KEKE-3310 file (N, C-alpha, C; in steps of 0.2 Angstrom, whole numbers, plus 5000, padded with zeros to 4 digits):
npx = (5462:5461:5466:5468:5464:5455:5461:5464:5473:5482:5492:5502:5514:5528:5522:5513:5497:5489:5474:5462:5469:5470:5473:5477:5481:5491:5500:5505:5511:5521:5528:5532:5541:5552:5555:5558:5569:5578:5580:5586:5599:5605:5618:5614:5605:5613:5615:5604:5597:5587:5589:5585:5571:5567:5562:5549:5543:5542:5533:5522:5519:5516:5503:5496:5495:5494:5498:5502:5502:5515:5524:5531:5533:5533:5540:5536:5545:5542:5551:5562:5574:5582:5571:5568:5561:5563:5558:5563:5574:5585:5591:5603:5597:5599:5606:5601:5601:5588:5580:5586:5584:5585:5584:5579:5583:5575:5575:5565:5555:5554:5553:5558:5558:5557:5560:5555:5566:5570:5572:5567:5553:5546:5551:5540:5536:5538:5529:5517:5519:5518:5509:5492:5479:5467:5468:5476:5490:5503:5515:5532:5538:5551:5567:5580:5593:5590:5589:5593:5585:5573:5571:5569:5557:5548:5547:5542:5529:5523:5523:5514:5503:5500:5507)
npy = (5568:5559:5545:5539:5525:5525:5525:5533:5547:5555:5568:5571:5581:5572:5560:5549:5544:5530:5524:5511:5501:5485:5473:5458:5457:5468:5465:5452:5456:5464:5455:5446:5454:5454:5440:5437:5445:5439:5426:5428:5428:5439:5451:5464:5461:5454:5456:5453:5442:5429:5418:5405:5409:5411:5399:5398:5410:5407:5397:5403:5412:5403:5398:5409:5416:5429:5431:5437:5454:5458:5447:5447:5460:5477:5493:5508:5522:5537:5547:5561:5572:5585:5592:5589:5579:5562:5551:5543:5537:5523:5511:5498:5485:5483:5475:5480:5485:5489:5495:5485:5474:5463:5470:5473:5484:5492:5503:5512:5521:5533:5529:5521:5504:5495:5480:5468:5456:5447:5433:5435:5443:5458:5474:5483:5496:5497:5488:5495:5503:5494:5488:5486:5474:5479:5487:5499:5510:5517:5527:5534:5551:5560:5569:5561:5563:5564:5551:5544:5549:5542:5531:5536:5544:5534:5527:5537:5539:5527:5527:5538:5532:5524:5512)
npz = (5580:5565:5556:5539:5539:5549:5562:5577:5583:5595:5602:5615:5622:5622:5619:5609:5606:5599:5593:5589:5582:5573:5583:5582:5568:5567:5577:5573:5561:5566:5573:5563:5556:5565:5566:5553:5551:5560:5555:5543:5531:5526:5527:5532:5542:5552:5565:5572:5583:5590:5597:5607:5607:5595:5588:5595:5591:5578:5577:5583:5573:5562:5565:5567:5579:5589:5602:5619:5623:5629:5626:5613:5613:5607:5607:5600:5593:5587:5577:5574:5567:5573:5571:5557:5544:5543:5537:5526:5531:5535:5546:5550:5559:5577:5592:5609:5626:5637:5650:5657:5650:5635:5620:5603:5591:5577:5563:5553:5541:5548:5561:5576:5581:5595:5600:5612:5617:5626:5638:5650:5659:5652:5658:5669:5666:5653:5647:5646:5634:5624:5610:5614:5618:5616:5605:5606:5606:5614:5609:5609:5606:5598:5596:5587:5593:5606:5611:5623:5633:5632:5640:5653:5651:5648:5660:5668:5661:5664:5678:5680:5675:5685:5686)
capx = (5464:5459:5470:5464:5462:5451:5465:5463:5479:5482:5499:5503:5521:5532:5518:5508:5492:5485:5469:5459:5473:5468:5478:5480:5485:5497:5505:5508:5515:5527:5532:5535:5547:5557:5557:5561:5576:5582:5582:5589:5606:5608:5622:5610:5602:5617:5615:5597:5597:5582:5591:5579:5565:5566:5557:5543:5540:5540:5527:5516:5517:5513:5496:5493:5494:5498:5501:5500:5506:5522:5528:5536:5531:5537:5540:5537:5547:5541:5557:5564:5581:5582:5564:5567:5558:5568:5554:5567:5580:5585:5597:5604:5594:5605:5603:5603:5598:5584:5577:5588:5581:5587:5579:5582:5580:5574:5573:5563:5549:5554:5551:5562:5554:5562:5557:5557:5568:5573:5568:5564:5547:5547:5550:5533:5535:5538:5523:5512:5521:5517:5502:5488:5474:5461:5470:5479:5497:5506:5522:5535:5540:5556:5573:5585:5598:5588:5587:5594:5580:5567:5570:5566:5551:5544:5546:5537:5522:5521:5521:5508:5497:5498:5510)
capy = (5568:5552:5543:5536:5518:5525:5526:5540:5549:5561:5569:5575:5581:5567:5554:5549:5538:5528:5519:5508:5496:5478:5470:5452:5459:5472:5461:5447:5459:5466:5449:5443:5458:5452:5434:5437:5447:5434:5420:5431:5427:5445:5455:5469:5459:5450:5457:5451:5435:5428:5413:5400:5412:5411:5394:5400:5415:5404:5393:5408:5415:5398:5397:5416:5417:5435:5430:5442:5460:5458:5442:5450:5467:5482:5500:5512:5529:5541:5551:5566:5574:5592:5594:5587:5573:5557:5545:5539:5534:5516:5509:5491:5483:5481:5474:5485:5484:5494:5493:5479:5468:5462:5472:5473:5490:5492:5509:5513:5525:5538:5527:5516:5499:5492:5473:5465:5449:5444:5428:5438:5447:5465:5479:5485:5502:5496:5485:5500:5505:5489:5487:5482:5470:5484:5491:5505:5510:5523:5528:5540:5555:5565:5569:5555:5565:5563:5544:5542:5551:5538:5527:5540:5545:5528:5526:5543:5538:5521:5530:5542:5528:5519:5505)
capz = (5573:5563:5550:5533:5541:5555:5568:5581:5585:5600:5604:5621:5623:5619:5619:5604:5607:5593:5595:5583:5578:5573:5587:5579:5562:5567:5581:5569:5556:5569:5575:5557:5554:5569:5565:5546:5552:5564:5551:5537:5530:5524:5531:5535:5548:5555:5573:5575:5585:5595:5601:5609:5606:5587:5587:5598:5587:5571:5578:5584:5566:5558:5567:5567:5586:5591:5609:5624:5621:5631:5624:5609:5613:5603:5609:5594:5594:5581:5578:5569:5568:5573:5568:5550:5542:5542:5535:5521:5534:5537:5549:5552:5566:5582:5599:5614:5633:5639:5656:5660:5646:5629:5615:5596:5588:5570:5562:5546:5540:5553:5568:5579:5584:5600:5601:5618:5615:5632:5641:5656:5657:5651:5663:5669:5663:5645:5645:5644:5628:5619:5607:5618:5614:5614:5599:5608:5607:5616:5606:5611:5600:5599:5592:5588:5597:5613:5612:5630:5637:5631:5646:5659:5649:5648:5667:5670:5659:5668:5685:5679:5674:5691:5685)
cpx = (5463:5463:5465:5461:5457:5454:5464:5470:5478:5490:5499:5510:5525:5529:5513:5503:5489:5480:5465:5463:5470:5474:5481:5484:5491:5502:5509:5513:5522:5531:5535:5541:5553:5559:5561:5568:5581:5584:5586:5597:5609:5612:5619:5607:5606:5617:5608:5597:5592:5584:5586:5572:5563:5561:5550:5539:5538:5534:5521:5514:5514:5505:5493:5491:5498:5501:5499:5505:5513:5526:5533:5535:5536:5535:5541:5539:5546:5546:5558:5571:5581:5576:5563:5564:5563:5564:5558:5573:5579:5591:5597:5601:5600:5602:5605:5600:5595:5580:5579:5586:5584:5582:5583:5579:5581:5572:5571:5557:5549:5552:5556:5557:5559:5558:5560:5559:5571:5568:5564:5558:5549:5547:5543:5532:5535:5532:5517:5513:5520:5510:5498:5482:5468:5463:5473:5486:5499:5514:5525:5537:5546:5562:5577:5591:5597:5586:5588:5589:5573:5565:5566:5559:5546:5542:5541:5530:5519:5519:5515:5502:5496:5502:5515)
cpy = (5560:5551:5540:5529:5519:5525:5533:5541:5555:5562:5573:5575:5576:5560:5555:5543:5537:5523:5516:5503:5489:5474:5463:5454:5462:5468:5456:5450:5461:5460:5446:5447:5455:5445:5433:5439:5442:5428:5422:5429:5434:5449:5461:5467:5454:5451:5455:5444:5434:5422:5408:5403:5412:5405:5395:5405:5412:5400:5397:5410:5410:5397:5403:5418:5424:5435:5436:5448:5460:5452:5443:5457:5472:5489:5504:5520:5533:5547:5556:5568:5581:5595:5592:5580:5568:5550:5541:5536:5527:5514:5502:5490:5481:5480:5479:5482:5490:5492:5487:5473:5469:5465:5472:5480:5490:5500:5510:5517:5530:5536:5521:5511:5495:5486:5471:5458:5445:5438:5430:5442:5454:5469:5482:5491:5502:5493:5490:5503:5500:5490:5483:5478:5474:5488:5498:5504:5517:5523:5534:5544:5559:5565:5563:5557:5564:5556:5542:5544:5547:5534:5530:5542:5540:5526:5531:5541:5532:5523:5534:5538:5523:5512:5505)
cpz = (5571:5556:5545:5535:5547:5562:5571:5584:5590:5602:5610:5623:5619:5619:5613:5606:5601:5595:5588:5579:5579:5577:5584:5573:5563:5572:5577:5564:5560:5571:5569:5555:5558:5567:5558:5547:5555:5560:5545:5537:5527:5529:5535:5542:5553:5563:5576:5576:5591:5599:5601:5607:5599:5586:5589:5594:5580:5572:5579:5577:5562:5559:5568:5574:5588:5598:5613:5622:5623:5629:5619:5608:5609:5605:5602:5596:5588:5582:5572:5571:5567:5569:5561:5549:5540:5540:5530:5524:5536:5540:5550:5559:5570:5588:5604:5621:5635:5645:5659:5656:5639:5624:5608:5593:5580:5569:5554:5547:5546:5560:5570:5582:5588:5602:5608:5616:5620:5635:5647:5654:5656:5657:5663:5666:5655:5643:5643:5637:5622:5616:5612:5614:5612:5608:5600:5608:5609:5614:5609:5605:5602:5594:5593:5593:5605:5615:5619:5634:5637:5637:5652:5657:5650:5656:5670:5668:5662:5675:5685:5678:5679:5690:5691)
residu = (MET:THR:GLY:ARG:MET:GLY:HIS:ARG:PHE:GLN:LYS:HIS:GLY:HIS:ARG:ILE:THR:VAL:GLU:GLY:ILE:ASP:TYR:PRO:ARG:PHE:GLU:ILE:PHE:GLN:MET:SER:VAL:LEU:TRP:ARG:ALA:SER:VAL:SER:THR:LEU:ASP:PHE:PHE:ARG:LEU:VAL:SER:LEU:GLY:LEU:ARG:GLU:GLU:ARG:LEU:ARG:LYS:MET:LEU:LEU:VAL:GLY:GLU:PRO:GLY:GLU:PRO:GLU:GLU:PHE:GLY:CYS:VAL:VAL:ILE:PHE:ALA:HIS:GLU:ARG:GLY:GLY:ASP:ILE:SER:ASP:THR:LEU:PHE:ASN:PRO:GLU:PRO:LEU:ARG:TRP:ALA:GLY:ARG:ARG:MET:CYS:LYS:PHE:PHE:PHE:ALA:GLY:SER:ALA:TRP:LEU:PHE:HIS:CYS:ASP:GLN:GLN:PRO:SER:ALA:ILE:HIS:LEU:LYS:LYS:LEU:PHE:LEU:GLN:LYS:ASP:GLY:SER:LEU:ILE:GLY:LEU:SER:GLY:ASP:LEU:ALA:ASP:GLY:ARG:LYS:TYR:GLY:ALA:LEU:ALA:LYS:ARG:LEU:ALA:ARG:ASP:ALA:GLY:TYR)
# end
């Protein structure tokens, strides 16, 4: 399947592979969402805090540097609720721990974006789920009610890929 922008999509169970993404443009866009939320004074974003990493991210954005995929990597989960469309759903961003690392979860347009915000390197099985420099992204797909299963799914995908 091909999208209007020339992106190629493949769905395999709970995995969606998207290819043909412009890595620098989309990575900088994702990073800008995270940084803008971190510096915002709006109550909606009050739980988003990058701490010492905020300045590093600001400098990267100023010079248009997307960095390495894992530096501010983002796992995308394409979600639905009991099979229904939730593309108009929006939740406050919130911190969470996944795979032993600090993450920040944003939810909009029917997908959850889980940003790696930790000082420590990302868990190896999550790195495979970040946008890659070759323009590929492996996203997860599933019901919001099954959110706790995504960690196990990410580990299985990484193991299957030889990570």
